[in-house]
SEFIZA-3560 file (N, C-alpha, C; in Angstrom, 3 decimals):
REM SEFIZA-3560
<numar><xx>48.353</xx><yy>-22.441</yy><zz>-21.315</zz><atom>N</atom></numar>
<numar><xx>48.670</xx><yy>-21.428</yy><zz>-20.343</zz><atom>CA</atom></numar>
<numar><xx>47.787</xx><yy>-20.226</yy><zz>-20.553</zz><atom>C</atom></numar>
<numar><xx>47.244</xx><yy>-19.629</yy><zz>-19.592</zz><atom>N</atom></numar>
<numar><xx>46.247</xx><yy>-18.497</yy><zz>-19.782</zz><atom>CA</atom></numar>
<numar><xx>47.017</xx><yy>-17.180</yy><zz>-19.855</zz><atom>C</atom></numar>
<numar><xx>48.412</xx><yy>-17.155</yy><zz>-19.713</zz><atom>N</atom></numar>
<numar><xx>49.233</xx><yy>-15.947</yy><zz>-19.843</zz><atom>CA</atom></numar>
<numar><xx>50.277</xx><yy>-16.228</yy><zz>-20.861</zz><atom>C</atom></numar>
<numar><xx>50.163</xx><yy>-15.377</yy><zz>-21.956</zz><atom>N</atom></numar>
<numar><xx>51.258</xx><yy>-15.503</yy><zz>-22.968</zz><atom>CA</atom></numar>
<numar><xx>52.217</xx><yy>-14.415</yy><zz>-22.839</zz><atom>C</atom></numar>
<numar><xx>53.512</xx><yy>-14.825</yy><zz>-22.958</zz><atom>N</atom></numar>
<numar><xx>54.448</xx><yy>-13.783</yy><zz>-22.824</zz><atom>CA</atom></numar>
<numar><xx>55.353</xx><yy>-13.847</yy><zz>-24.107</zz><atom>C</atom></numar>
<numar><xx>55.583</xx><yy>-12.645</yy><zz>-24.781</zz><atom>N</atom></numar>
<numar><xx>56.293</xx><yy>-12.584</yy><zz>-25.995</zz><atom>CA</atom></numar>
<numar><xx>56.854</xx><yy>-11.216</yy><zz>-26.166</zz><atom>C</atom></numar>
<numar><xx>57.858</xx><yy>-11.134</yy><zz>-27.129</zz><atom>N</atom></numar>
<numar><xx>58.347</xx><yy>-9.769</yy><zz>-27.551</zz><atom>CA</atom></numar>
<numar><xx>57.342</xx><yy>-9.199</yy><zz>-28.395</zz><atom>C</atom></numar>
<numar><xx>57.031</xx><yy>-7.868</yy><zz>-28.175</zz><atom>N</atom></numar>
<numar><xx>55.994</xx><yy>-7.158</yy><zz>-28.901</zz><atom>CA</atom></numar>
<numar><xx>56.631</xx><yy>-6.440</yy><zz>-30.213</zz><atom>C</atom></numar>
<numar><xx>57.943</xx><yy>-6.329</yy><zz>-30.222</zz><atom>N</atom></numar>
<numar><xx>58.541</xx><yy>-5.723</yy><zz>-31.390</zz><atom>CA</atom></numar>
<numar><xx>59.864</xx><yy>-6.427</yy><zz>-31.786</zz><atom>C</atom></numar>
<numar><xx>60.237</xx><yy>-6.135</yy><zz>-33.036</zz><atom>N</atom></numar>
<numar><xx>61.471</xx><yy>-6.904</yy><zz>-33.548</zz><atom>CA</atom></numar>
<numar><xx>62.795</xx><yy>-6.596</yy><zz>-32.797</zz><atom>C</atom></numar>
<numar><xx>62.786</xx><yy>-5.329</yy><zz>-32.366</zz><atom>N</atom></numar>
<numar><xx>63.996</xx><yy>-4.847</yy><zz>-31.579</zz><atom>CA</atom></numar>
<numar><xx>64.052</xx><yy>-5.502</yy><zz>-30.174</zz><atom>C</atom></numar>
<numar><xx>63.082</xx><yy>-6.175</yy><zz>-29.686</zz><atom>N</atom></numar>
<numar><xx>63.072</xx><yy>-6.790</yy><zz>-28.363</zz><atom>CA</atom></numar>
<numar><xx>63.274</xx><yy>-5.726</yy><zz>-27.397</zz><atom>C</atom></numar>
<numar><xx>62.466</xx><yy>-4.647</yy><zz>-27.459</zz><atom>N</atom></numar>
<numar><xx>62.595</xx><yy>-3.612</yy><zz>-26.307</zz><atom>CA</atom></numar>
<numar><xx>61.224</xx><yy>-3.604</yy><zz>-25.529</zz><atom>C</atom></numar>
<numar><xx>60.209</xx><yy>-4.274</yy><zz>-26.009</zz><atom>N</atom></numar>
<numar><xx>58.913</xx><yy>-4.349</yy><zz>-25.345</zz><atom>CA</atom></numar>
<numar><xx>58.528</xx><yy>-5.880</yy><zz>-25.235</zz><atom>C</atom></numar>
<numar><xx>58.370</xx><yy>-6.217</yy><zz>-23.947</zz><atom>N</atom></numar>
<numar><xx>57.866</xx><yy>-7.534</yy><zz>-23.626</zz><atom>CA</atom></numar>
<numar><xx>56.443</xx><yy>-7.424</yy><zz>-23.256</zz><atom>C</atom></numar>
<numar><xx>55.586</xx><yy>-8.218</yy><zz>-23.920</zz><atom>N</atom></numar>
<numar><xx>54.095</xx><yy>-8.203</yy><zz>-23.644</zz><atom>CA</atom></numar>
<numar><xx>53.609</xx><yy>-9.438</yy><zz>-22.987</zz><atom>C</atom></numar>
<numar><xx>52.959</xx><yy>-9.347</yy><zz>-21.850</zz><atom>N</atom></numar>
<numar><xx>52.232</xx><yy>-10.436</yy><zz>-21.149</zz><atom>CA</atom></numar>
<numar><xx>50.749</xx><yy>-10.290</yy><zz>-21.334</zz><atom>C</atom></numar>
<numar><xx>50.137</xx><yy>-11.139</yy><zz>-22.154</zz><atom>N</atom></numar>
<numar><xx>48.676</xx><yy>-10.988</yy><zz>-22.367</zz><atom>CA</atom></numar>
<numar><xx>47.931</xx><yy>-12.103</yy><zz>-21.424</zz><atom>C</atom></numar>
<numar><xx>47.197</xx><yy>-11.560</yy><zz>-20.549</zz><atom>N</atom></numar>
<numar><xx>46.496</xx><yy>-12.431</yy><zz>-19.588</zz><atom>CA</atom></numar>
<numar><xx>45.100</xx><yy>-12.744</yy><zz>-20.116</zz><atom>C</atom></numar>
<numar><xx>44.852</xx><yy>-14.093</yy><zz>-20.205</zz><atom>N</atom></numar>
<numar><xx>43.643</xx><yy>-14.661</yy><zz>-20.767</zz><atom>CA</atom></numar>
<numar><xx>42.578</xx><yy>-14.688</yy><zz>-19.616</zz><atom>C</atom></numar>
<numar><xx>41.437</xx><yy>-15.329</yy><zz>-20.068</zz><atom>N</atom></numar>
<numar><xx>40.248</xx><yy>-15.355</yy><zz>-19.191</zz><atom>CA</atom></numar>
<numar><xx>40.432</xx><yy>-16.171</yy><zz>-17.980</zz><atom>C</atom></numar>
<numar><xx>41.175</xx><yy>-17.342</yy><zz>-18.054</zz><atom>N</atom></numar>
<numar><xx>41.197</xx><yy>-18.285</yy><zz>-16.924</zz><atom>CA</atom></numar>
<numar><xx>42.573</xx><yy>-18.345</yy><zz>-16.360</zz><atom>C</atom></numar>
<numar><xx>43.206</xx><yy>-17.264</yy><zz>-16.014</zz><atom>N</atom></numar>
<numar><xx>44.499</xx><yy>-17.368</yy><zz>-15.440</zz><atom>CA</atom></numar>
<numar><xx>44.571</xx><yy>-17.708</yy><zz>-13.888</zz><atom>C</atom></numar>
<numar><xx>45.640</xx><yy>-18.270</yy><zz>-13.438</zz><atom>N</atom></numar>
<numar><xx>45.745</xx><yy>-18.621</yy><zz>-12.118</zz><atom>CA</atom></numar>
<numar><xx>46.965</xx><yy>-17.933</yy><zz>-11.446</zz><atom>C</atom></numar>
<numar><xx>46.995</xx><yy>-17.848</yy><zz>-10.230</zz><atom>N</atom></numar>
<numar><xx>48.040</xx><yy>-17.060</yy><zz>-9.428</zz><atom>CA</atom></numar>
<numar><xx>49.428</xx><yy>-17.768</yy><zz>-9.815</zz><atom>C</atom></numar>
<numar><xx>49.568</xx><yy>-19.021</yy><zz>-9.883</zz><atom>N</atom></numar>
<numar><xx>50.829</xx><yy>-19.641</yy><zz>-10.138</zz><atom>CA</atom></numar>
<numar><xx>51.405</xx><yy>-19.267</yy><zz>-11.538</zz><atom>C</atom></numar>
<numar><xx>50.510</xx><yy>-19.018</yy><zz>-12.451</zz><atom>N</atom></numar>
<numar><xx>50.868</xx><yy>-18.613</yy><zz>-13.820</zz><atom>CA</atom></numar>
<numar><xx>51.337</xx><yy>-17.189</yy><zz>-13.772</zz><atom>C</atom></numar>
<numar><xx>50.687</xx><yy>-16.298</yy><zz>-13.038</zz><atom>N</atom></numar>
<numar><xx>51.127</xx><yy>-14.995</yy><zz>-12.911</zz><atom>CA</atom></numar>
<numar><xx>52.525</xx><yy>-14.922</yy><zz>-12.243</zz><atom>C</atom></numar>
<numar><xx>52.706</xx><yy>-15.614</yy><zz>-11.276</zz><atom>N</atom></numar>
<numar><xx>53.951</xx><yy>-15.657</yy><zz>-10.527</zz><atom>CA</atom></numar>
<numar><xx>55.140</xx><yy>-16.123</yy><zz>-11.498</zz><atom>C</atom></numar>
<numar><xx>54.824</xx><yy>-17.173</yy><zz>-12.318</zz><atom>N</atom></numar>
<numar><xx>55.737</xx><yy>-17.829</yy><zz>-13.213</zz><atom>CA</atom></numar>
<numar><xx>56.167</xx><yy>-16.688</yy><zz>-14.242</zz><atom>C</atom></numar>
<numar><xx>55.226</xx><yy>-15.982</yy><zz>-14.725</zz><atom>N</atom></numar>
<numar><xx>55.512</xx><yy>-14.859</yy><zz>-15.719</zz><atom>CA</atom></numar>
<numar><xx>56.263</xx><yy>-13.764</yy><zz>-15.125</zz><atom>C</atom></numar>
<numar><xx>55.888</xx><yy>-13.313</yy><zz>-13.915</zz><atom>N</atom></numar>
<numar><xx>56.682</xx><yy>-12.182</yy><zz>-13.359</zz><atom>CA</atom></numar>
<numar><xx>57.983</xx><yy>-12.679</yy><zz>-12.973</zz><atom>C</atom></numar>
<numar><xx>58.325</xx><yy>-13.917</yy><zz>-12.579</zz><atom>N</atom></numar>
<numar><xx>59.684</xx><yy>-14.381</yy><zz>-12.434</zz><atom>CA</atom></numar>
<numar><xx>60.437</xx><yy>-14.529</yy><zz>-13.673</zz><atom>C</atom></numar>
<numar><xx>59.822</xx><yy>-14.861</yy><zz>-14.791</zz><atom>N</atom></numar>
<numar><xx>60.465</xx><yy>-14.883</yy><zz>-16.078</zz><atom>CA</atom></numar>
<numar><xx>60.877</xx><yy>-13.502</yy><zz>-16.508</zz><atom>C</atom></numar>
<numar><xx>59.964</xx><yy>-12.505</yy><zz>-16.312</zz><atom>N</atom></numar>
<numar><xx>60.302</xx><yy>-11.140</yy><zz>-16.746</zz><atom>CA</atom></numar>
<numar><xx>61.507</xx><yy>-10.589</yy><zz>-15.833</zz><atom>C</atom></numar>
<numar><xx>61.574</xx><yy>-10.960</yy><zz>-14.575</zz><atom>N</atom></numar>
<numar><xx>62.596</xx><yy>-10.510</yy><zz>-13.710</zz><atom>CA</atom></numar>
<numar><xx>63.954</xx><yy>-11.209</yy><zz>-14.172</zz><atom>C</atom></numar>
<numar><xx>63.940</xx><yy>-12.493</yy><zz>-14.493</zz><atom>N</atom></numar>
<numar><xx>65.108</xx><yy>-13.233</yy><zz>-14.849</zz><atom>CA</atom></numar>
<numar><xx>65.531</xx><yy>-12.654</yy><zz>-16.121</zz><atom>C</atom></numar>
<numar><xx>64.680</xx><yy>-12.285</yy><zz>-17.094</zz><atom>N</atom></numar>
<numar><xx>65.211</xx><yy>-11.790</yy><zz>-18.385</zz><atom>CA</atom></numar>
<numar><xx>65.688</xx><yy>-10.385</yy><zz>-18.135</zz><atom>C</atom></numar>
<numar><xx>65.153</xx><yy>-9.648</yy><zz>-17.185</zz><atom>N</atom></numar>
<numar><xx>65.842</xx><yy>-8.331</yy><zz>-16.913</zz><atom>CA</atom></numar>
<numar><xx>67.141</xx><yy>-8.437</yy><zz>-16.324</zz><atom>C</atom></numar>
<numar><xx>67.397</xx><yy>-9.410</yy><zz>-15.461</zz><atom>N</atom></numar>
<numar><xx>68.705</xx><yy>-9.628</yy><zz>-14.842</zz><atom>CA</atom></numar>
<numar><xx>69.714</xx><yy>-10.101</yy><zz>-15.849</zz><atom>C</atom></numar>
<numar><xx>69.314</xx><yy>-10.850</yy><zz>-16.867</zz><atom>N</atom></numar>
<numar><xx>70.190</xx><yy>-11.478</yy><zz>-17.828</zz><atom>CA</atom></numar>
<numar><xx>70.532</xx><yy>-10.626</yy><zz>-18.985</zz><atom>C</atom></numar>
<numar><xx>69.716</xx><yy>-9.722</yy><zz>-19.386</zz><atom>N</atom></numar>
<numar><xx>69.904</xx><yy>-8.878</yy><zz>-20.645</zz><atom>CA</atom></numar>
<numar><xx>70.696</xx><yy>-7.697</yy><zz>-20.288</zz><atom>C</atom></numar>
<numar><xx>71.554</xx><yy>-7.307</yy><zz>-21.354</zz><atom>N</atom></numar>
<numar><xx>72.374</xx><yy>-5.961</yy><zz>-21.206</zz><atom>CA</atom></numar>
<numar><xx>71.535</xx><yy>-4.860</yy><zz>-21.653</zz><atom>C</atom></numar>
<numar><xx>70.531</xx><yy>-5.092</yy><zz>-22.455</zz><atom>N</atom></numar>
<numar><xx>69.737</xx><yy>-4.008</yy><zz>-23.035</zz><atom>CA</atom></numar>
<numar><xx>68.487</xx><yy>-3.805</yy><zz>-22.189</zz><atom>C</atom></numar>
<numar><xx>68.051</xx><yy>-2.476</yy><zz>-22.018</zz><atom>N</atom></numar>
<numar><xx>66.909</xx><yy>-2.136</yy><zz>-21.261</zz><atom>CA</atom></numar>
<numar><xx>65.637</xx><yy>-2.454</yy><zz>-22.101</zz><atom>C</atom></numar>
<numar><xx>64.655</xx><yy>-3.020</yy><zz>-21.389</zz><atom>N</atom></numar>
<numar><xx>63.443</xx><yy>-3.187</yy><zz>-22.122</zz><atom>CA</atom></numar>
<numar><xx>62.236</xx><yy>-2.939</yy><zz>-21.189</zz><atom>C</atom></numar>
<numar><xx>61.084</xx><yy>-2.715</yy><zz>-21.812</zz><atom>N</atom></numar>
<numar><xx>59.740</xx><yy>-2.442</yy><zz>-20.974</zz><atom>CA</atom></numar>
<numar><xx>58.969</xx><yy>-3.645</yy><zz>-20.982</zz><atom>C</atom></numar>
<numar><xx>58.164</xx><yy>-3.825</yy><zz>-19.958</zz><atom>N</atom></numar>
<numar><xx>57.164</xx><yy>-5.030</yy><zz>-19.900</zz><atom>CA</atom></numar>
<numar><xx>55.807</xx><yy>-4.475</yy><zz>-19.791</zz><atom>C</atom></numar>
<numar><xx>54.943</xx><yy>-4.997</yy><zz>-20.491</zz><atom>N</atom></numar>
<numar><xx>53.486</xx><yy>-4.501</yy><zz>-20.400</zz><atom>CA</atom></numar>
<numar><xx>52.658</xx><yy>-5.718</yy><zz>-20.058</zz><atom>C</atom></numar>
<numar><xx>51.792</xx><yy>-5.641</yy><zz>-19.065</zz><atom>N</atom></numar>
<numar><xx>50.989</xx><yy>-6.678</yy><zz>-18.576</zz><atom>CA</atom></numar>
<numar><xx>49.521</xx><yy>-6.198</yy><zz>-19.051</zz><atom>C</atom></numar>
<numar><xx>49.028</xx><yy>-7.036</yy><zz>-20.154</zz><atom>N</atom></numar>
<numar><xx>47.734</xx><yy>-6.516</yy><zz>-20.731</zz><atom>CA</atom></numar>
<numar><xx>46.633</xx><yy>-7.448</yy><zz>-20.092</zz><atom>C</atom></numar>
<numar><xx>45.710</xx><yy>-6.883</yy><zz>-19.267</zz><atom>N</atom></numar>
<numar><xx>44.721</xx><yy>-7.606</yy><zz>-18.555</zz><atom>CA</atom></numar>
<numar><xx>43.252</xx><yy>-7.363</yy><zz>-19.123</zz><atom>C</atom></numar>
<numar><xx>43.232</xx><yy>-6.781</yy><zz>-20.403</zz><atom>N</atom></numar>
<numar><xx>41.906</xx><yy>-6.490</yy><zz>-20.988</zz><atom>CA</atom></numar>
<numar><xx>40.998</xx><yy>-7.754</yy><zz>-21.055</zz><atom>C</atom></numar>
<numar><xx>41.698</xx><yy>-8.940</yy><zz>-21.303</zz><atom>N</atom></numar>
<numar><xx>40.838</xx><yy>-10.177</yy><zz>-21.508</zz><atom>CA</atom></numar>
<numar><xx>40.710</xx><yy>-11.028</yy><zz>-20.191</zz><atom>C</atom></numar>
<numar><xx>41.437</xx><yy>-10.694</yy><zz>-19.090</zz><atom>N</atom></numar>
<numar><xx>41.476</xx><yy>-11.432</yy><zz>-17.986</zz><atom>CA</atom></numar>
<numar><xx>41.219</xx><yy>-10.796</yy><zz>-16.665</zz><atom>C</atom></numar>
<numar><xx>40.275</xx><yy>-9.894</yy><zz>-16.610</zz><atom>N</atom></numar>
<numar><xx>40.055</xx><yy>-9.068</yy><zz>-15.518</zz><atom>CA</atom></numar>
<numar><xx>39.455</xx><yy>-9.721</yy><zz>-14.253</zz><atom>C</atom></numar>
<numar><xx>39.117</xx><yy>-11.120</yy><zz>-14.344</zz><atom>N</atom></numar>
<numar><xx>38.631</xx><yy>-11.774</yy><zz>-13.196</zz><atom>CA</atom></numar>
<numar><xx>39.764</xx><yy>-12.050</yy><zz>-12.226</zz><atom>C</atom></numar>
<numar><xx>39.413</xx><yy>-12.184</yy><zz>-10.971</zz><atom>N</atom></numar>
<numar><xx>40.368</xx><yy>-12.500</yy><zz>-9.887</zz><atom>CA</atom></numar>
<numar><xx>40.166</xx><yy>-14.046</yy><zz>-9.587</zz><atom>C</atom></numar>
<numar><xx>41.194</xx><yy>-14.872</yy><zz>-9.723</zz><atom>N</atom></numar>
<numar><xx>41.067</xx><yy>-16.270</yy><zz>-9.339</zz><atom>CA</atom></numar>
<numar><xx>40.893</xx><yy>-16.437</yy><zz>-7.864</zz><atom>C</atom></numar>
<numar><xx>40.610</xx><yy>-17.609</yy><zz>-7.409</zz><atom>N</atom></numar>
<numar><xx>40.429</xx><yy>-17.932</yy><zz>-6.035</zz><atom>CA</atom></numar>
<numar><xx>41.687</xx><yy>-17.601</yy><zz>-5.252</zz><atom>C</atom></numar>
<numar><xx>41.424</xx><yy>-17.283</yy><zz>-4.100</zz><atom>N</atom></numar>
<numar><xx>42.497</xx><yy>-16.863</yy><zz>-3.160</zz><atom>CA</atom></numar>
<numar><xx>42.316</xx><yy>-15.416</yy><zz>-2.789</zz><atom>C</atom></numar>
<numar><xx>43.345</xx><yy>-14.839</yy><zz>-2.076</zz><atom>N</atom></numar>
<numar><xx>43.274</xx><yy>-13.502</yy><zz>-1.719</zz><atom>CA</atom></numar>
<numar><xx>43.306</xx><yy>-12.561</yy><zz>-2.930</zz><atom>C</atom></numar>
<numar><xx>42.934</xx><yy>-11.379</yy><zz>-2.832</zz><atom>N</atom></numar>
<numar><xx>42.853</xx><yy>-10.433</yy><zz>-3.931</zz><atom>CA</atom></numar>
<numar><xx>44.327</xx><yy>-10.197</yy><zz>-4.449</zz><atom>C</atom></numar>
<numar><xx>45.239</xx><yy>-9.968</yy><zz>-3.640</zz><atom>N</atom></numar>
<numar><xx>46.629</xx><yy>-9.779</yy><zz>-4.113</zz><atom>CA</atom></numar>
<numar><xx>47.519</xx><yy>-10.659</yy><zz>-3.133</zz><atom>C</atom></numar>
<numar><xx>47.972</xx><yy>-11.762</yy><zz>-3.736</zz><atom>N</atom></numar>
<numar><xx>48.806</xx><yy>-12.560</yy><zz>-2.774</zz><atom>CA</atom></numar>
<numar><xx>50.120</xx><yy>-11.896</yy><zz>-2.314</zz><atom>C</atom></numar>
<numar><xx>50.647</xx><yy>-12.361</yy><zz>-1.341</zz><atom>N</atom></numar>
<numar><xx>51.792</xx><yy>-11.716</yy><zz>-0.817</zz><atom>CA</atom></numar>
<numar><xx>52.959</xx><yy>-11.844</yy><zz>-1.794</zz><atom>C</atom></numar>
<numar><xx>53.137</xx><yy>-12.956</yy><zz>-2.448</zz><atom>N</atom></numar>
<numar><xx>54.146</xx><yy>-13.224</yy><zz>-3.453</zz><atom>CA</atom></numar>
<numar><xx>53.959</xx><yy>-12.316</yy><zz>-4.679</zz><atom>C</atom></numar>
<numar><xx>52.625</xx><yy>-12.153</yy><zz>-5.137</zz><atom>N</atom></numar>
<numar><xx>52.358</xx><yy>-11.292</yy><zz>-6.309</zz><atom>CA</atom></numar>
<numar><xx>52.744</xx><yy>-9.766</yy><zz>-5.941</zz><atom>C</atom></numar>
<numar><xx>52.401</xx><yy>-9.295</yy><zz>-4.704</zz><atom>N</atom></numar>
<numar><xx>52.714</xx><yy>-7.937</yy><zz>-4.266</zz><atom>CA</atom></numar>
<numar><xx>54.256</xx><yy>-7.711</yy><zz>-4.347</zz><atom>C</atom></numar>
<numar><xx>54.987</xx><yy>-8.685</yy><zz>-3.710</zz><atom>N</atom></numar>
<numar><xx>56.486</xx><yy>-8.600</yy><zz>-3.578</zz><atom>CA</atom></numar>
<numar><xx>57.014</xx><yy>-8.511</yy><zz>-4.980</zz><atom>C</atom></numar>
<numar><xx>56.527</xx><yy>-9.369</yy><zz>-5.924</zz><atom>N</atom></numar>
<numar><xx>57.153</xx><yy>-9.459</yy><zz>-7.321</zz><atom>CA</atom></numar>
<numar><xx>56.775</xx><yy>-8.098</yy><zz>-8.002</zz><atom>C</atom></numar>
<numar><xx>55.560</xx><yy>-7.657</yy><zz>-7.858</zz><atom>N</atom></numar>
<numar><xx>55.091</xx><yy>-6.345</yy><zz>-8.483</zz><atom>CA</atom></numar>
<numar><xx>55.926</xx><yy>-5.290</yy><zz>-8.018</zz><atom>C</atom></numar>
<numar><xx>56.274</xx><yy>-5.187</yy><zz>-6.782</zz><atom>N</atom></numar>
<numar><xx>57.173</xx><yy>-4.144</yy><zz>-6.203</zz><atom>CA</atom></numar>
<numar><xx>58.584</xx><yy>-4.228</yy><zz>-6.847</zz><atom>C</atom></numar>
<numar><xx>59.052</xx><yy>-5.468</yy><zz>-6.952</zz><atom>N</atom></numar>
<numar><xx>60.393</xx><yy>-5.591</yy><zz>-7.537</zz><atom>CA</atom></numar>
<numar><xx>60.459</xx><yy>-5.111</yy><zz>-9.008</zz><atom>C</atom></numar>
<numar><xx>59.351</xx><yy>-5.424</yy><zz>-9.718</zz><atom>N</atom></numar>
<numar><xx>59.316</xx><yy>-5.007</yy><zz>-11.132</zz><atom>CA</atom></numar>
<numar><xx>59.149</xx><yy>-3.479</yy><zz>-11.119</zz><atom>C</atom></numar>
<numar><xx>58.393</xx><yy>-2.860</yy><zz>-10.318</zz><atom>N</atom></numar>
<numar><xx>58.384</xx><yy>-1.419</yy><zz>-10.364</zz><atom>CA</atom></numar>
<numar><xx>59.681</xx><yy>-0.674</yy><zz>-9.936</zz><atom>C</atom></numar>
<numar><xx>60.526</xx><yy>-1.342</yy><zz>-9.068</zz><atom>N</atom></numar>
<numar><xx>61.768</xx><yy>-0.771</yy><zz>-8.737</zz><atom>CA</atom></numar>
<numar><xx>62.735</xx><yy>-0.955</yy><zz>-9.984</zz><atom>C</atom></numar>
<numar><xx>62.666</xx><yy>-2.051</yy><zz>-10.636</zz><atom>N</atom></numar>
<numar><xx>63.408</xx><yy>-2.257</yy><zz>-11.841</zz><atom>CA</atom></numar>
<numar><xx>63.122</xx><yy>-1.223</yy><zz>-12.993</zz><atom>C</atom></numar>
<numar><xx>61.735</xx><yy>-1.032</yy><zz>-13.146</zz><atom>N</atom></numar>
<numar><xx>61.369</xx><yy>-0.010</yy><zz>-14.022</zz><atom>CA</atom></numar>
<numar><xx>61.787</xx><yy>1.530</yy><zz>-13.695</zz><atom>C</atom></numar>
<numar><xx>61.803</xx><yy>1.776</yy><zz>-12.414</zz><atom>N</atom></numar>
<numar><xx>62.269</xx><yy>3.041</yy><zz>-11.930</zz><atom>CA</atom></numar>
<numar><xx>63.717</xx><yy>3.362</yy><zz>-12.104</zz><atom>C</atom></numar>
<numar><xx>64.466</xx><yy>2.170</yy><zz>-12.092</zz><atom>N</atom></numar>
<numar><xx>65.888</xx><yy>2.331</yy><zz>-12.195</zz><atom>CA</atom></numar>
<numar><xx>66.380</xx><yy>2.305</yy><zz>-13.683</zz><atom>C</atom></numar>
<numar><xx>65.430</xx><yy>2.082</yy><zz>-14.587</zz><atom>N</atom></numar>
<numar><xx>65.679</xx><yy>2.038</yy><zz>-16.072</zz><atom>CA</atom></numar>
<numar><xx>66.372</xx><yy>0.752</yy><zz>-16.481</zz><atom>C</atom></numar>
<numar><xx>66.135</xx><yy>-0.340</yy><zz>-15.822</zz><atom>N</atom></numar>
<numar><xx>66.598</xx><yy>-1.647</yy><zz>-16.239</zz><atom>CA</atom></numar>
<numar><xx>65.544</xx><yy>-2.669</yy><zz>-15.820</zz><atom>C</atom></numar>
//
């Protein structure tokens, strides 16, 4: 998988998604869904960082797929609410 998702600290308050060079849209969608599911399931507030330093290319397809944009908006709403 070209996107790795893991806890960035022992307290599990920071979730880090590192995007590799050859990521695909379905991988991004899966990671965003996982972050959303974890947010819904956990009692503790945590932050999510998406590190794109190694994967700045855009795979085939539209620049921002409709599903990606919808999921991104949901994550921003969760962040704004503090959960």
